[in-house]
PAGU-257719 format. One record per residue (C-alpha): residue number from 0; residue in one letter; chain; x, y, z. Coordinates in Angstrom, 2 decimals. Example, Ala and Ser with C-alpha at 12.3 -4.5 7.8 and 13.67 -1.06 7.14 Angstrom:
// PAGU-257719
   resi   resn   chain        xx        yy        zz
      0      a       A     12.30     -4.50      7.80
      1      s       A     13.67     -1.06      7.14
// end
This chain:
// PAGU-257719
   resi   resn   chain        xx        yy        zz
      0      m       A     -0.02      0.04      0.14
      1      a       A      1.20      3.41     -0.89
      2      n       A      2.33      5.78      1.87
      3      s       A      2.29      9.43      0.89
      4      m       A      2.84     10.77      4.38
      5      t       A      5.42     13.55      4.09
      6      g       A      8.08     14.97      6.23
      7      n       A     10.95     17.48      5.93
      8      i       A     14.48     16.16      5.46
      9      f       A     17.74     17.97      4.71
     10      a       A     20.07     15.11      3.61
     11      i       A     20.58     11.40      2.76
     12      k       A     24.03      9.96      3.49
     13      r       A     24.90      6.78      1.90
     14      y       A     27.59      4.33      2.89
     15      a       A     27.72      5.91      6.41
     16      i       A     30.13      3.96      8.78
     17      h       A     29.81      6.16     11.92
     18      d       A     26.08      6.19     12.53
     19      g       A     25.56      2.73     13.91
     20      p       A     26.96     -0.73     13.08
     21      n       A     28.35     -1.44      9.73
     22      i       A     27.42      0.29      6.32
     23      r       A     24.24      2.56      6.74
     24      t       A     22.15      4.90      4.95
     25      t       A     21.54      7.92      7.26
     26      i       A     18.36      9.93      6.73
     27      f       A     18.54     13.49      8.26
     28      l       A     15.15     15.00      9.43
     29      k       A     14.68     18.68     10.00
     30      g       A     13.96     20.28     13.42
     31      c       A     15.60     20.19     16.79
     32      p       A     14.65     21.47     20.21
     33      l       A     18.18     21.87     21.25
     34      k       A     20.57     24.70     20.04
     35      c       A     23.91     23.33     20.74
     36      w       A     26.82     25.66     20.38
     37      w       A     28.84     23.10     18.51
     38      c       A     26.16     21.85     16.13
     39      h       A     27.61     20.35     12.98
     40      n       A     24.18     20.34     11.16
     41      p       A     22.75     24.06     11.63
     42      e       A     20.53     23.33      8.44
     43      g       A     18.71     20.83     10.56
     44      m       A     17.85     23.26     13.49
     45      d       A     14.63     24.68     11.90
     46      s       A     11.88     22.34     11.15
     47      t       A     10.73     24.28      8.16
     48      l       A     12.14     24.40      4.74
     49      s       A     14.16     27.41      3.76
     50      l       A     16.03     29.09      1.00
     51      i       A     19.30     30.89      1.15
     52      w       A     21.27     32.97     -1.26
     53      n       A     25.05     32.77     -1.79
     54      k       A     26.49     36.14     -2.79
     55      e       A     29.80     34.65     -3.79
     56      k       A     28.08     32.64     -6.45
     57      c       A     25.68     35.36     -7.57
     58      i       A     26.50     36.75    -11.29
     59      g       A     23.84     39.36    -11.10
     60      c       A     21.76     38.15    -14.30
     61      g       A     18.51     38.96    -12.64
     62      d       A     16.92     35.81    -13.86
     63      c       A     15.60     35.07    -10.25
     64      l       A     14.12     38.54     -9.99
     65      n       A     12.20     38.09    -13.28
     66      g       A     11.32     34.39    -12.56
     67      c       A      9.96     34.79     -9.09
     68      p       A      6.12     34.09     -9.24
     69      t       A      5.37     36.14     -6.08
     70      q       A      7.95     38.90     -6.86
     71      s       A      9.55     38.18     -3.49
     72      l       A     12.99     38.96     -4.61
     73      s       A     14.69     42.27     -5.20
     74      m       A     18.05     43.78     -5.61
     75      a       A     19.42     45.92     -2.80
     76      g       A     22.88     47.20     -1.93
     77      e       A     23.93     44.15     -0.32
     78      g       A     22.57     41.94     -3.08
     79      i       A     19.45     39.73     -3.50
     80      v       A     16.87     40.19     -0.69
     81      r       A     14.07     37.69     -0.07
     82      n       A     10.73     39.00      1.29
     83      d       A      9.81     36.01      3.58
     84      a       A      6.50     37.28      4.34
     85      t       A      5.38     36.69      0.65
     86      c       A      7.77     33.95     -0.42
     87      e       A      6.02     30.72     -0.91
     88      g       A      8.96     28.40     -1.10
     89      c       A      8.20     27.26     -4.53
     90      h       A     12.08     26.97     -5.33
     91      e       A     11.64     28.52     -8.76
     92      c       A     14.62     30.68     -7.99
     93      v       A     16.56     27.46     -7.31
     94      s       A     15.57     25.88    -10.56
     95      i       A     16.25     28.91    -12.73
     96      c       A     19.46     30.31    -11.26
     97      p       A     22.24     29.58    -13.73
     98      a       A     25.13     30.11    -11.18
     99      l       A     23.32     27.99     -8.36
    100      a       A     23.40     31.10     -6.11
    101      h       A     19.98     30.13     -4.73
    102      e       A     19.83     26.90     -2.61
    103      a       A     17.07     25.00     -0.91
    104      v       A     17.89     24.03      2.81
    105      g       A     15.95     20.79      2.93
    106      w       A     13.03     19.24      1.04
    107      k       A      9.80     17.59      1.59
    108      a       A      9.64     13.87      0.87
    109      s       A      7.08     11.12      1.27
    110      v       A      7.62      7.86      3.14
    111      d       A      7.52      6.03     -0.12
    112      e       A     10.13      8.29     -1.62
    113      i       A     12.50      7.61      1.26
    114      i       A     11.78      4.09      1.32
    115      k       A     12.70      3.96     -2.43
    116      e       A     16.05      5.42     -1.72
    117      i       A     16.58      3.01      1.08
    118      k       A     15.82     -0.08     -1.14
    119      k       A     18.74      1.02     -3.42
    120      d       A     21.10      0.21     -0.57
    121      t       A     19.68     -2.97      0.72
    122      p       A     22.41     -5.16     -0.93
    123      f       A     24.97     -3.38      1.23
    124      y       A     23.04     -3.98      4.41
    125      d       A     22.81     -7.69      3.48
    126      e       A     26.46     -8.03      3.04
    127      s       A     27.65     -5.91      5.95
    128      g       A     24.98     -6.34      8.58
    129      g       A     24.14     -2.56      8.33
    130      g       A     20.88     -0.83      7.99
    131      v       A     19.26      2.67      8.35
    132      t       A     19.81      5.46     10.83
    133      f       A     17.38      8.30     11.30
    134      s       A     19.16     11.48     12.45
    135      g       A     18.78     15.17     12.42
    136      g       A     18.20     17.63     13.80
    137      e       A     16.06     15.52     16.17
    138      p       A     14.07     13.06     14.39
    139      l       A     11.62     12.67     17.35
    140      m       A     10.25     16.13     16.43
    141      q       A      8.62     14.45     13.40
    142      s       A      7.39     11.55     15.36
    143      a       A      4.42     10.48     13.20
    144      f       A      6.70     10.60     10.03
    145      l       A      9.61      8.71     11.83
    146      l       A      7.28      5.97     13.00
    147      e       A      5.95      5.39      9.44
    148      l       A      9.45      5.17      8.20
    149      l       A     10.43      2.80     10.98
    150      r       A      7.38      0.52     10.36
    151      e       A      8.26      0.41      6.60
    152      c       A     11.81     -0.48      7.17
    153      g       A     10.64     -3.16      9.64
    154      r       A      8.55     -4.81      6.98
    155      l       A     11.64     -4.85      4.84
    156      g       A     13.74     -6.63      7.50
    157      v       A     16.09     -3.61      7.61
    158      h       A     18.06     -2.85     10.76
    159      r       A     16.87      0.52     12.33
    160      a       A     18.76      2.95     14.48
    161      v       A     17.48      6.32     15.91
    162      d       A     20.12      8.99     16.59
    163      t       A     18.49     11.14     19.14
    164      s       A     19.22     13.70     21.96
    165      a       A     16.59     11.79     23.96
    166      f       A     15.07     15.08     24.92
    167      a       A     11.37     14.01     24.28
    168      e       A      8.43     12.69     26.16
    169      t       A      9.37      9.30     27.66
    170      d       A      6.18      7.76     26.19
    171      l       A      7.09      8.90     22.69
    172      l       A     10.62      7.45     23.08
    173      l       A      9.26      4.20     24.30
    174      k       A      6.79      4.01     21.32
    175      v       A      9.68      4.59     18.95
    176      a       A     11.60      1.84     20.76
    177      e       A      9.08     -0.69     19.77
    178      h       A     10.04     -0.14     16.06
    179      c       A     13.79      0.14     16.18
    180      e       A     16.74     -2.03     17.23
    181      l       A     19.14      0.59     18.45
    182      f       A     19.29      4.20     19.80
    183      l       A     22.29      6.39     19.51
    184      v       A     22.01      9.02     22.28
    185      d       A     24.07     12.16     22.97
    186      l       A     25.26     12.71     26.59
    187      k       A     26.38     16.30     26.27
    188      h       A     26.99     17.27     29.94
    189      m       A     26.25     16.02     33.30
    190      d       A     25.68     19.43     34.92
    191      s       A     22.21     20.49     34.00
    192      e       A     22.75     24.18     34.17
    193      k       A     25.80     23.96     31.92
    194      h       A     23.80     21.65     29.67
    195      r       A     21.15     24.51     29.54
    196      l       A     23.80     27.00     28.77
    197      y       A     25.25     25.32     25.83
    198      t       A     22.20     23.45     24.42
    199      g       A     19.18     25.54     25.51
    200      v       A     17.69     22.79     27.60
    201      p       A     18.30     21.09     30.82
    202      n       A     19.45     17.47     31.09
    203      e       A     17.05     15.79     33.66
    204      l       A     14.70     14.44     31.04
    205      i       A     17.50     13.17     28.75
    206      r       A     19.13     11.18     31.85
    207      k       A     15.58      9.83     32.84
    208      n       A     15.13      8.66     29.32
    209      i       A     18.42      6.98     29.10
    210      c       A     17.53      5.14     32.36
    211      e       A     14.33      4.05     31.00
    212      l       A     15.57      2.76     27.70
    213      v       A     18.22      0.65     29.64
    214      q       A     15.84     -0.59     32.40
    215      r       A     13.39     -1.76     29.63
    216      g       A     16.14     -3.64     27.82
    217      h       A     16.39     -1.41     24.68
    218      a       A     19.79     -1.45     22.91
    219      l       A     21.47      1.82     23.57
    220      h       A     24.93      3.48     22.56
    221      i       A     26.03      6.67     24.12
    222      r       A     27.82      9.45     22.27
    223      i       A     29.76     12.20     23.99
    224      p       A     30.79     15.05     21.91
    225      l       A     34.02     16.42     23.46
    226      i       A     34.19     20.25     23.43
    227      e       A     37.37     21.88     24.67
    228      g       A     36.44     24.09     27.78
    229      v       A     33.01     22.79     27.90
    230      n       A     32.77     19.09     28.88
    231      n       A     36.12     17.63     28.49
    232      d       A     37.13     18.13     32.13
    233      e       A     38.00     15.57     34.65
    234      e       A     34.89     16.03     36.64
    235      n       A     32.43     15.94     33.90
    236      m       A     34.08     12.68     32.67
    237      r       A     33.94     11.19     36.16
    238      l       A     30.28     12.07     36.59
    239      s       A     29.37     10.76     33.08
    240      g       A     31.25      7.59     33.73
    241      e       A     29.53      7.09     37.21
    242      f       A     26.11      7.54     35.56
    243      l       A     26.63      5.16     32.88
    244      a       A     28.46      2.53     34.74
    245      g       A     25.67      2.55     37.32
    246      l       A     23.03      1.59     34.73
    247      l       A     21.81     -2.06     34.83
    248      n       A     23.51     -2.93     31.47
    249      p       A     26.09     -0.14     30.82
    250      p       A     26.06      0.93     27.32
    251      g       A     29.08      1.42     24.82
    252      v       A     30.51      4.93     24.64
    253      d       A     31.72      6.88     21.62
    254      l       A     33.84     10.05     22.23
    255      l       A     33.60     12.38     19.42
    256      p       A     36.19     15.10     19.46
    257      y       A     34.87     18.50     18.20
    258      h       A     36.05     19.82     14.81
    259      s       A     35.15     23.12     13.09
    260      t       A     34.21     21.78      9.58
    261      a       A     30.69     23.29      9.93
    262      g       A     31.71     26.79     10.12
    263      s       A     31.22     27.22      6.21
    264      k       A     27.57     26.10      6.74
    265      y       A     26.81     28.89      9.22
    266      t       A     28.30     31.54      6.91
    267      k       A     26.33     30.27      3.93
    268      m       A     23.07     30.35      5.95
    269      g       A     23.68     33.78      7.36
    270      r       A     23.68     32.19     10.98
    271      e       A     25.86     33.32     13.95
    272      n       A     28.30     30.34     14.86
    273      p       A     28.35     30.26     18.62
    274      g       A     31.03     27.70     18.56
    275      v       A     33.50     29.67     16.53
    276      e       A     35.98     30.11     19.23
    277      f       A     36.09     26.31     20.23
    278      k       A     39.30     24.64     19.69
    279      a       A     39.81     21.04     18.74
    280      v       A     40.64     18.79     21.88
    281      s       A     44.23     17.60     22.00
    282      r       A     44.76     13.91     21.40
    283      e       A     46.26     13.62     24.89
    284      r       A     43.02     15.07     26.42
    285      v       A     40.85     12.82     24.36
    286      a       A     42.89      9.81     25.51
    287      a       A     42.69     11.00     29.29
    288      c       A     38.85     11.13     28.79
    289      a       A     38.69      7.74     27.38
    290      e       A     40.93      6.29     30.26
    291      v       A     38.57      7.81     32.95
    292      l       A     35.64      5.97     31.34
    293      t       A     37.53      2.84     30.69
    294      r       A     38.67      2.58     34.21
    295      m       A     34.97      2.44     35.24
    296      g       A     34.46     -0.76     33.06
    297      l       A     32.81      1.05     29.99
    298      n       A     33.60      0.05     26.43
    299      v       A     34.81      3.12     24.96
    300      q       A     35.78      4.04     21.37
    301      i       A     37.07      7.35     19.89
    302      g       A     35.70      8.94     16.90
    303      g       A     33.17      6.26     16.19
// end
């Protein structure tokens, strides 16, 4: 039966090897309730679709001005200006721009369309034991769409992982757990106020949900993004380790050192980059963080 339910996505990454076990297809859904200073996917923060204009690519031909059906584009001193009040997001400017200066941030896709893309990769899943990972943004923000995708993947016998902040209603998370084989959950900071400072939300619900998933026997893997001067200190590592090692069935842990490769995305989107001053964590400090967690009996990988 055809499934025409639609959602907003911003990327499909094939042959992914760091988004769950083995070779995977990662589907990135738009929208996130957190605003992490170090976010590598700023295009996934907003749930709505948007359009951007790249000044460096523009050749000033005026095709987009003449072709916009709602006349929402105009030329000003700084270049092309879009009237968001009248723009209907038809993407005509994207289609007609010869220099590719207009770019869509995300697109609307149906369940059937995404499943069609997933089916193309099933031979790689069969050979490697991989599958599909739904990421973001925060995929739980489009919960109905996510659940339909998970159900369809289940019918195909495809391994399903959900990459989430776990900042969601516990009942919703447990409902999603019925339709996936693995959760990848970020543990960004153990101090709730510092968590709020750097992400915009406290961490009590996240920690509660991690405990609920583990207690109910759902497969879980923890990811800790290591940010210099934010959460890579000895105390936070110790508290993180005590929390995870104290769970009934301690999950594996990936330490993900911060890198600044997303800077160009912020520039292109005209967004302020709150993490612009962050520096890469040294190899020595990463190793020290791993040692703290390993001493507590946790299975730790770096950059996984």
